[in-house]
C-alpha positions as CSV (number, residue, x, y, z in Angstrom):
1,X,-14.3,-51.4,54.5
2,X,-17.0,-49.4,52.6
3,X,-16.8,-46.6,55.2
4,X,-13.0,-46.5,54.8
5,X,-13.3,-46.3,51.0
6,X,-15.8,-43.5,51.3
7,X,-13.5,-41.6,53.6
8,X,-10.6,-42.1,51.2
9,X,-12.7,-40.7,48.4
10,X,-13.7,-37.6,50.5
11,X,-10.0,-37.1,51.4
12,X,-8.9,-37.3,47.8
13,X,-11.6,-35.0,46.6
14,X,-10.9,-32.5,49.3
15,X,-7.2,-32.7,48.6
16,X,-7.9,-32.1,44.8
17,X,-10.1,-29.1,45.6
18,X,-7.6,-27.7,48.1
19,X,-4.8,-28.2,45.6
20,X,-6.7,-26.3,42.9
21,X,-7.5,-23.5,45.4
22,X,-3.8,-23.3,46.3
23,X,-2.8,-23.0,42.6
24,X,-5.5,-20.4,41.9
25,X,-4.4,-18.4,44.9
26,X,-0.6,-18.9,44.3
27,X,1.4,-15.7,44.0
28,X,1.8,-14.5,40.4
29,X,5.2,-13.4,39.2
30,X,6.4,-11.9,35.9
31,X,9.2,-14.1,34.5
32,X,11.7,-13.5,31.7
33,X,12.0,-16.6,29.6
34,X,15.1,-17.2,27.4
35,X,15.1,-19.5,24.3
36,X,17.9,-22.0,23.7
37,X,20.6,-21.3,21.2
38,X,19.8,-22.6,17.7
39,X,16.1,-22.5,18.2
40,X,14.1,-22.6,14.9
41,X,11.1,-20.7,13.7
42,X,8.9,-23.8,14.2
43,X,10.3,-24.1,17.7
44,X,9.4,-20.5,18.4
45,X,5.8,-21.2,17.4
46,X,5.6,-24.3,19.6
47,X,7.1,-22.4,22.6
48,X,4.7,-19.5,22.2
49,X,1.7,-21.8,21.9
50,X,2.8,-23.6,25.0
51,X,3.3,-20.3,27.0
52,X,-0.1,-18.9,26.0
53,X,-1.8,-22.0,27.3
54,X,-0.1,-21.4,30.7
55,X,-0.9,-17.7,31.1
56,X,-3.0,-16.7,34.1
57,X,-5.5,-13.9,34.6
58,X,-5.7,-13.4,30.9
59,X,-2.3,-11.6,30.8
60,X,-0.7,-11.4,27.5
61,X,2.6,-12.8,26.3
62,X,5.3,-10.2,25.7
63,X,7.8,-11.0,22.9
64,X,11.0,-9.1,22.7
65,X,12.5,-8.9,19.2
66,X,16.2,-9.6,18.8
67,X,18.4,-7.3,16.8
68,X,18.0,-9.6,13.7
69,X,14.2,-9.8,14.2
70,X,14.1,-13.5,13.2
71,X,14.1,-15.2,16.6
72,X,12.8,-13.6,19.8
73,X,15.3,-12.2,22.2
74,X,13.1,-13.4,25.1
75,X,9.5,-13.6,26.3
76,X,7.8,-12.2,29.4
77,X,4.9,-14.0,31.0
78,X,3.0,-13.8,34.3
79,X,2.9,-17.3,35.8
80,X,2.1,-19.1,39.1
81,X,4.5,-21.6,40.5
82,X,2.9,-24.6,38.7
83,X,3.1,-22.9,35.3
84,X,6.7,-21.8,36.1
85,X,7.8,-25.4,36.7
86,X,6.0,-26.5,33.5
87,X,7.9,-23.8,31.5
88,X,11.3,-24.6,33.1
89,X,11.0,-28.2,31.9
90,X,10.4,-27.2,28.2
91,X,13.3,-28.6,26.0
92,X,13.6,-25.3,24.1
93,X,13.8,-23.0,27.1
94,X,17.3,-22.2,28.2
95,X,16.5,-20.2,31.4
96,X,13.6,-18.7,33.3
97,X,13.9,-16.2,36.1
98,X,11.9,-13.5,37.8
99,X,11.9,-10.2,35.9
100,X,13.2,-8.3,39.0
101,X,14.9,-5.0,39.2
102,X,18.4,-5.6,37.8
103,X,20.2,-2.3,37.2
104,X,19.7,-0.1,40.2
105,X,22.1,1.1,42.9
106,X,21.5,1.2,46.6
107,X,23.0,2.9,49.6
108,X,24.8,5.7,47.7
109,X,25.4,9.0,49.5
110,X,24.8,12.3,47.6
111,X,28.0,13.5,46.0
112,X,29.8,16.6,47.2
113,X,29.2,19.7,45.1
114,X,32.3,21.2,43.6
115,X,32.2,24.9,42.7
116,X,34.5,25.6,39.8
117,X,34.7,28.5,37.4
118,X,34.3,27.3,33.8
119,X,35.8,29.1,30.9
120,X,34.4,30.2,27.5
121,X,35.4,28.9,24.1
122,X,37.6,30.8,21.6
123,X,36.9,29.7,18.1
124,X,39.8,29.5,15.7
125,X,39.1,27.6,12.5
126,X,38.1,24.1,13.6
127,X,40.3,24.2,16.6
128,X,39.0,25.3,20.0
129,X,40.6,26.3,23.3
130,X,38.9,26.4,26.6
131,X,40.9,28.2,29.2
132,X,40.7,27.7,32.1
133,X,39.5,24.1,31.9
134,X,38.9,21.2,34.2
135,X,42.0,19.1,35.1
136,X,40.7,16.0,33.3
137,X,40.2,17.9,30.0
138,X,43.7,19.4,30.4
139,X,45.2,15.9,30.8
140,X,43.6,14.4,27.7
141,X,44.9,17.3,25.5
142,X,48.4,17.3,27.0
143,X,51.0,16.9,24.3
144,X,53.6,14.1,24.6
145,X,56.9,15.0,26.3
146,X,55.3,18.1,28.0
147,X,54.3,18.8,31.6
148,X,50.7,19.5,32.3
149,X,51.5,23.0,33.3
150,X,52.5,23.7,29.7
151,X,48.9,23.8,28.7
152,X,46.5,25.5,31.2
153,X,43.5,24.9,29.0
154,X,41.7,22.2,27.0
155,X,42.5,22.2,23.3
156,X,40.4,20.2,20.9
157,X,39.3,20.1,17.3
158,X,36.4,18.7,15.3
159,X,35.6,18.0,11.7
160,X,32.2,19.4,10.8
161,X,32.0,17.5,7.5
162,X,30.4,14.5,9.2
163,X,27.9,14.3,12.1
164,X,28.8,11.8,14.9
165,X,26.6,10.2,17.5
166,X,27.2,9.0,21.0
167,X,24.7,6.5,22.3
168,X,24.5,6.4,26.2
169,X,22.0,4.0,27.8
170,X,20.8,5.2,31.2
171,X,17.9,6.7,33.1
172,X,17.6,9.9,31.2
173,X,19.2,13.3,31.7
174,X,18.4,16.8,33.1
175,X,17.8,18.3,29.7
176,X,17.4,21.8,31.2
177,X,21.0,21.8,32.5
178,X,23.3,24.5,31.1
179,X,25.6,21.9,29.7
180,X,22.9,20.7,27.2
181,X,20.9,23.9,26.8
182,X,22.5,25.6,23.8
183,X,20.3,25.9,20.7
184,X,23.0,24.0,18.7
185,X,23.2,21.1,21.1
186,X,21.7,18.1,19.3
187,X,20.1,15.5,21.6
188,X,17.9,12.6,20.6
189,X,15.9,10.2,22.8
190,X,15.6,6.5,22.2
191,X,13.1,4.6,24.4
192,X,13.5,0.8,24.8
193,X,10.2,-1.1,24.4
194,X,10.0,-1.9,28.2
195,X,10.3,1.8,29.0
196,X,7.3,2.6,26.8
197,X,5.4,-0.4,28.1
198,X,5.8,0.6,31.7
199,X,5.0,4.2,31.2
200,X,1.8,3.3,29.2
201,X,2.0,6.4,27.2
202,X,4.7,8.4,25.4
203,X,7.4,8.8,28.0
204,X,8.7,12.3,28.7
205,X,12.3,13.2,29.5
206,X,11.8,13.2,33.2
207,X,9.3,10.3,33.6
208,X,11.5,8.2,35.8
209,X,10.6,6.4,39.1
210,X,14.1,7.0,40.7
211,X,14.8,10.7,40.2
212,X,17.7,10.6,42.8
213,X,19.8,8.8,40.2
214,X,19.6,11.8,37.8
215,X,22.2,13.7,39.7
216,X,24.3,10.7,40.7
217,X,24.8,9.2,37.3
218,X,22.8,9.9,34.2
219,X,23.3,13.6,33.7
220,X,26.9,13.4,34.9
221,X,28.1,10.8,32.3
222,X,26.2,12.6,29.5
223,X,27.9,15.8,30.3
224,X,31.4,14.2,30.3
225,X,30.7,13.0,26.7
226,X,29.0,16.1,25.1
227,X,28.7,18.8,27.7
228,X,29.4,22.3,26.4
229,X,32.0,23.0,29.1
230,X,32.9,19.7,30.8
231,X,32.6,17.3,27.8
232,X,35.2,15.9,25.5
233,X,33.0,16.0,22.3
234,X,31.3,19.3,22.2
235,X,29.8,18.9,18.7
236,X,28.6,15.3,18.7
237,X,24.9,14.4,18.9
238,X,23.9,12.7,22.2
239,X,21.4,9.8,21.9
240,X,19.9,9.2,25.3
241,X,18.9,5.5,25.4
242,X,16.4,5.2,28.2
243,X,15.8,1.8,29.6
244,X,13.7,0.2,32.4
245,X,15.8,-1.4,35.2
246,X,14.6,-5.0,35.1
247,X,16.2,-8.0,33.6
248,X,14.0,-7.6,30.5
249,X,14.8,-3.8,30.4
250,X,18.5,-4.4,30.4
251,X,18.2,-7.2,27.8
252,X,16.5,-4.8,25.4
253,X,19.2,-2.1,25.5
254,X,21.6,-3.4,22.8
255,X,18.9,-4.6,20.3
256,X,17.3,-1.1,20.5
257,X,20.7,0.5,19.8
258,X,21.5,-1.8,16.9
259,X,18.2,-1.3,15.2
260,X,18.4,2.5,15.6
261,X,22.0,2.8,14.3
262,X,21.4,0.4,11.3
263,X,18.0,1.9,10.3
264,X,19.5,5.4,10.3
265,X,22.7,4.3,8.5
266,X,25.0,5.5,11.3
267,X,27.2,2.5,11.6
268,X,30.4,4.4,10.7
269,X,29.4,7.6,12.6
270,X,28.4,6.2,16.0
271,X,30.0,5.3,19.4
272,X,28.3,3.5,22.2
273,X,29.3,4.2,25.8
274,X,28.1,1.6,28.3
275,X,28.2,2.8,31.9
276,X,27.0,-0.2,33.9
277,X,28.2,-3.7,34.8
278,X,26.1,-6.7,35.4
279,X,26.7,-9.7,37.6
280,X,27.1,-12.9,35.6
281,X,23.9,-14.6,34.4
282,X,24.1,-17.1,31.6
283,X,21.4,-15.9,29.3
284,X,22.0,-12.2,29.7
285,X,25.7,-12.8,29.3
286,X,25.2,-14.6,26.1
287,X,22.7,-12.1,24.7
288,X,24.8,-9.0,25.7
289,X,28.0,-10.5,24.3
290,X,26.4,-11.4,21.0
291,X,24.9,-7.9,20.6
292,X,28.0,-6.0,21.5
293,X,30.1,-8.1,19.2
294,X,27.6,-7.5,16.4
295,X,27.9,-3.7,16.9
296,X,31.6,-3.9,16.8
297,X,31.5,-6.1,13.8
298,X,29.5,-3.4,12.0
299,X,32.2,-0.8,12.8
300,X,30.7,0.8,15.9
301,X,33.2,1.3,18.7
302,X,31.8,0.3,22.1
303,X,33.4,1.9,25.2
304,X,32.9,0.4,28.6
305,X,34.3,1.1,32.1
306,X,36.4,-1.5,33.8
307,X,34.5,-1.2,37.1
308,X,35.1,0.4,40.5
309,X,35.5,-2.7,42.8
310,X,39.2,-2.6,42.6
311,X,42.0,-3.1,43.0
312,X,41.7,-6.3,41.1
313,X,40.6,-7.8,37.8
314,X,37.3,-7.2,36.0
315,X,34.5,-9.6,36.9
316,X,31.4,-8.2,35.2
317,X,30.0,-7.8,31.8
318,X,30.4,-6.0,29.5
319,X,34.1,-5.3,30.4
320,X,34.7,-9.1,30.9
321,X,34.1,-9.7,27.2
322,X,37.5,-8.1,26.4
323,X,39.4,-9.9,29.1
324,X,41.5,-11.9,26.7
325,X,44.9,-11.4,25.0
326,X,43.4,-10.8,21.5
327,X,40.7,-8.3,22.3
328,X,40.6,-6.2,19.1
329,X,37.1,-7.5,18.5
330,X,35.8,-6.6,21.9
331,X,34.7,-3.4,23.6
332,X,37.3,-0.8,24.6
333,X,37.8,-1.1,28.4
334,X,38.6,2.0,30.3
335,X,40.3,2.3,33.7
336,X,40.6,5.4,35.9
337,X,43.6,7.5,36.8
338,X,44.1,10.5,39.1
339,X,45.4,13.9,38.0
340,X,49.0,12.6,38.4
341,X,48.3,9.8,35.9
342,X,48.4,7.1,38.6
343,X,45.9,4.2,38.8
344,X,42.9,5.0,41.0
345,X,42.8,2.5,43.8
346,X,39.2,1.6,43.1
347,X,39.7,0.9,39.4
348,X,39.6,-2.6,38.1
349,X,41.7,-3.8,35.2
350,X,41.8,-6.6,32.6
351,X,43.9,-9.6,33.5
352,X,44.5,-10.1,29.8
353,X,44.4,-7.8,26.8
354,X,44.7,-4.1,26.1
355,X,42.8,-1.3,27.7
356,X,42.9,2.5,28.0
357,X,43.1,4.7,31.0
358,X,41.5,8.1,31.5
359,X,41.0,10.7,34.3
360,X,38.4,9.4,36.7
361,X,39.1,10.8,40.2
362,X,37.2,13.9,41.5
363,X,36.0,14.9,38.1
364,X,33.6,17.8,37.6
365,X,30.3,17.1,35.8
366,X,26.8,18.3,35.6
367,X,24.2,17.2,38.1
368,X,20.5,16.4,37.8
369,X,19.5,18.8,40.5
370,X,16.9,21.4,39.6
371,X,19.5,24.1,39.4
372,X,20.4,24.5,35.7
373,X,24.1,25.3,36.4
374,X,24.9,23.1,39.3
375,X,28.0,20.8,39.2
376,X,29.4,18.0,41.3
377,X,32.4,15.8,41.5
378,X,32.4,12.1,40.8
379,X,35.1,9.4,40.7
380,X,35.0,6.1,38.8
381,X,35.3,4.2,35.6
382,X,31.7,3.1,35.3
383,X,30.2,1.1,38.1
384,X,30.7,-0.6,41.5
385,X,32.2,0.8,44.7
386,X,32.8,4.5,45.0
387,X,34.0,6.4,48.0
388,X,33.5,3.4,50.2
389,X,29.8,3.1,49.3
390,X,29.0,-0.3,47.9
391,X,26.2,-0.7,45.3
392,X,24.5,-3.9,46.5
393,X,22.7,-4.8,43.2
394,X,22.8,-7.1,40.2
395,X,23.8,-4.2,38.0
396,X,25.7,-1.2,39.4
397,X,25.9,2.1,37.6
398,X,27.3,4.9,39.6
399,X,30.3,7.3,39.6
400,X,31.2,6.9,36.0
401,X,33.3,9.6,34.3
402,X,36.3,7.9,32.6
403,X,34.3,5.8,30.0
404,X,32.2,8.7,28.5
405,X,35.3,10.9,28.4
406,X,36.9,8.3,26.1
407,X,33.7,7.9,24.1
408,X,33.7,11.6,23.3
409,X,37.3,11.6,22.1
410,X,36.6,8.5,19.9
411,X,33.5,10.2,18.5
412,X,35.6,13.2,17.5
413,X,38.1,10.9,15.7
414,X,35.5,8.9,13.7
415,X,35.8,11.1,10.7
416,X,39.6,10.6,10.6
417,X,39.1,6.9,10.9
418,X,36.7,6.9,8.0
419,X,39.0,9.1,6.0
420,X,41.8,6.5,6.4
421,X,39.4,3.7,5.4
422,X,39.4,2.2,9.0
423,X,35.7,1.2,8.9
424,X,35.8,-2.1,10.7
425,X,37.5,-4.0,13.4
426,X,40.2,-4.8,14.2
427,X,41.5,-1.7,12.5
428,X,39.1,0.7,14.3
429,X,40.0,-0.6,17.7
430,X,43.7,-0.7,16.8
431,X,43.5,3.0,15.9
432,X,41.9,3.8,19.3
433,X,44.5,1.8,21.2
434,X,47.5,3.1,19.2
435,X,46.6,6.7,18.3
436,X,44.4,7.9,21.1
437,X,46.8,7.6,23.9
438,X,50.4,8.1,24.9
439,X,52.2,6.1,27.5
440,X,53.3,7.9,30.6
441,X,56.5,6.9,32.5
442,X,54.5,4.7,34.8
443,X,53.6,2.5,31.8
444,X,49.9,3.4,31.6
445,X,48.5,4.3,28.1
446,X,46.4,7.4,29.1
447,X,43.7,8.9,26.8
448,X,44.9,11.6,24.4
449,X,42.8,13.6,21.9
450,X,45.8,14.1,19.5
451,X,46.2,17.8,20.1
452,X,49.6,19.4,20.7
453,X,48.4,21.8,23.4
454,X,48.4,24.8,21.0
455,X,46.2,26.3,18.4
456,X,48.8,25.9,15.6
457,X,48.0,22.5,14.4
458,X,45.0,20.2,14.0
459,X,46.8,17.3,15.7
460,X,50.1,16.3,17.0
461,X,52.5,13.7,15.4
462,X,50.9,10.3,15.1
463,X,53.6,8.2,16.7
464,X,54.2,10.2,19.9
465,X,55.6,8.9,23.1
466,X,56.1,10.8,26.3
467,X,58.4,11.1,29.3
468,X,56.3,13.5,31.4
469,X,53.8,12.6,34.0
470,X,50.2,13.6,33.4
């Protein structure tokens, strides 16, 4: 009996030591940890104290500030599996998951390069005419009741009395491209905290681990918003919001934008164009929805693509936020049409609520290739499947052209909205839905920049309807 007891003690001690060795040698993973809704300041202190006791290898606890700054947006901590289980059981933790890559595309073939002659600008007062111009630009400046052939160029105007800003979160742009290289082109860079953290020093414009995405996405969408020859808002300031493609990096996009806009007093002079869509995850869904609605509540229009996994209804955020009948407090959702004004087969749409449509098939845009004057064609609203290439990722972000095109037109109309006293929703969104489109015979409300196709007037009649195809 004594021998049996001694053996049991040896086994127990050996098991204890082996267990400790297994814990010490367990794989370490960085987790994103979300607090529950309604958490108090005292709760935050308790959670952070609890997390710090569980940290391994003397790694620090990363706290991401929310837009309000009072309660953390989330925490990041490197944990082993035992610590993970301990955190997951905490009553004030809503969700914990690995901080994996979350917004990256895979399996995308390089786009075909399209050579197209681009025209110069003729300045007449505050009205501009580009002739010849890309088809998508001709479509959005096509006057109601007129065929597209009536206006061979792109006519647009701007009001230089107020500066406007277009915020575009993405991977960065090819700043040297001819579309952005004029001395008057105003470009700002806003780096999210995770971007700075992972670069360890002040990040430069081209410090990105996935350079192949420059040509496929980032530079393209920026050029469709503010490019000197292919953009819809030639005089707006582009704010490149560079984020890191993990769950934490995506979660910090909107708080960074809100803080920048509010601190610089730009709420009535800014537009946000979101060119990605994320699979549904409870905590990110909640945080992204709260932040987007907060921006809109402050009077900042948010433009999002419907998605490229059509035909069918939208399934991802942020477009899903507006999938309801009364969506004047949600983001403006944009679908894609071809040069004839017909729905693109890949374009998703809202099951409920209003949305806009804009050219999004075979659209010319700038590329991130080393050549400073190289162009390509892209198709899409913002994200998802494009030309039969499926982006197998949590967040897809390729082939977007329709959404930034709309963002540019909205930016050019902010001064007029402010002049009319339309500072907040739902009036701002109602103006966009009512005034910045005209309905084609097929029933689609397609983007319109309120020009009449000539240089004789600043804008066409406000209550226009059309009978001609795009």
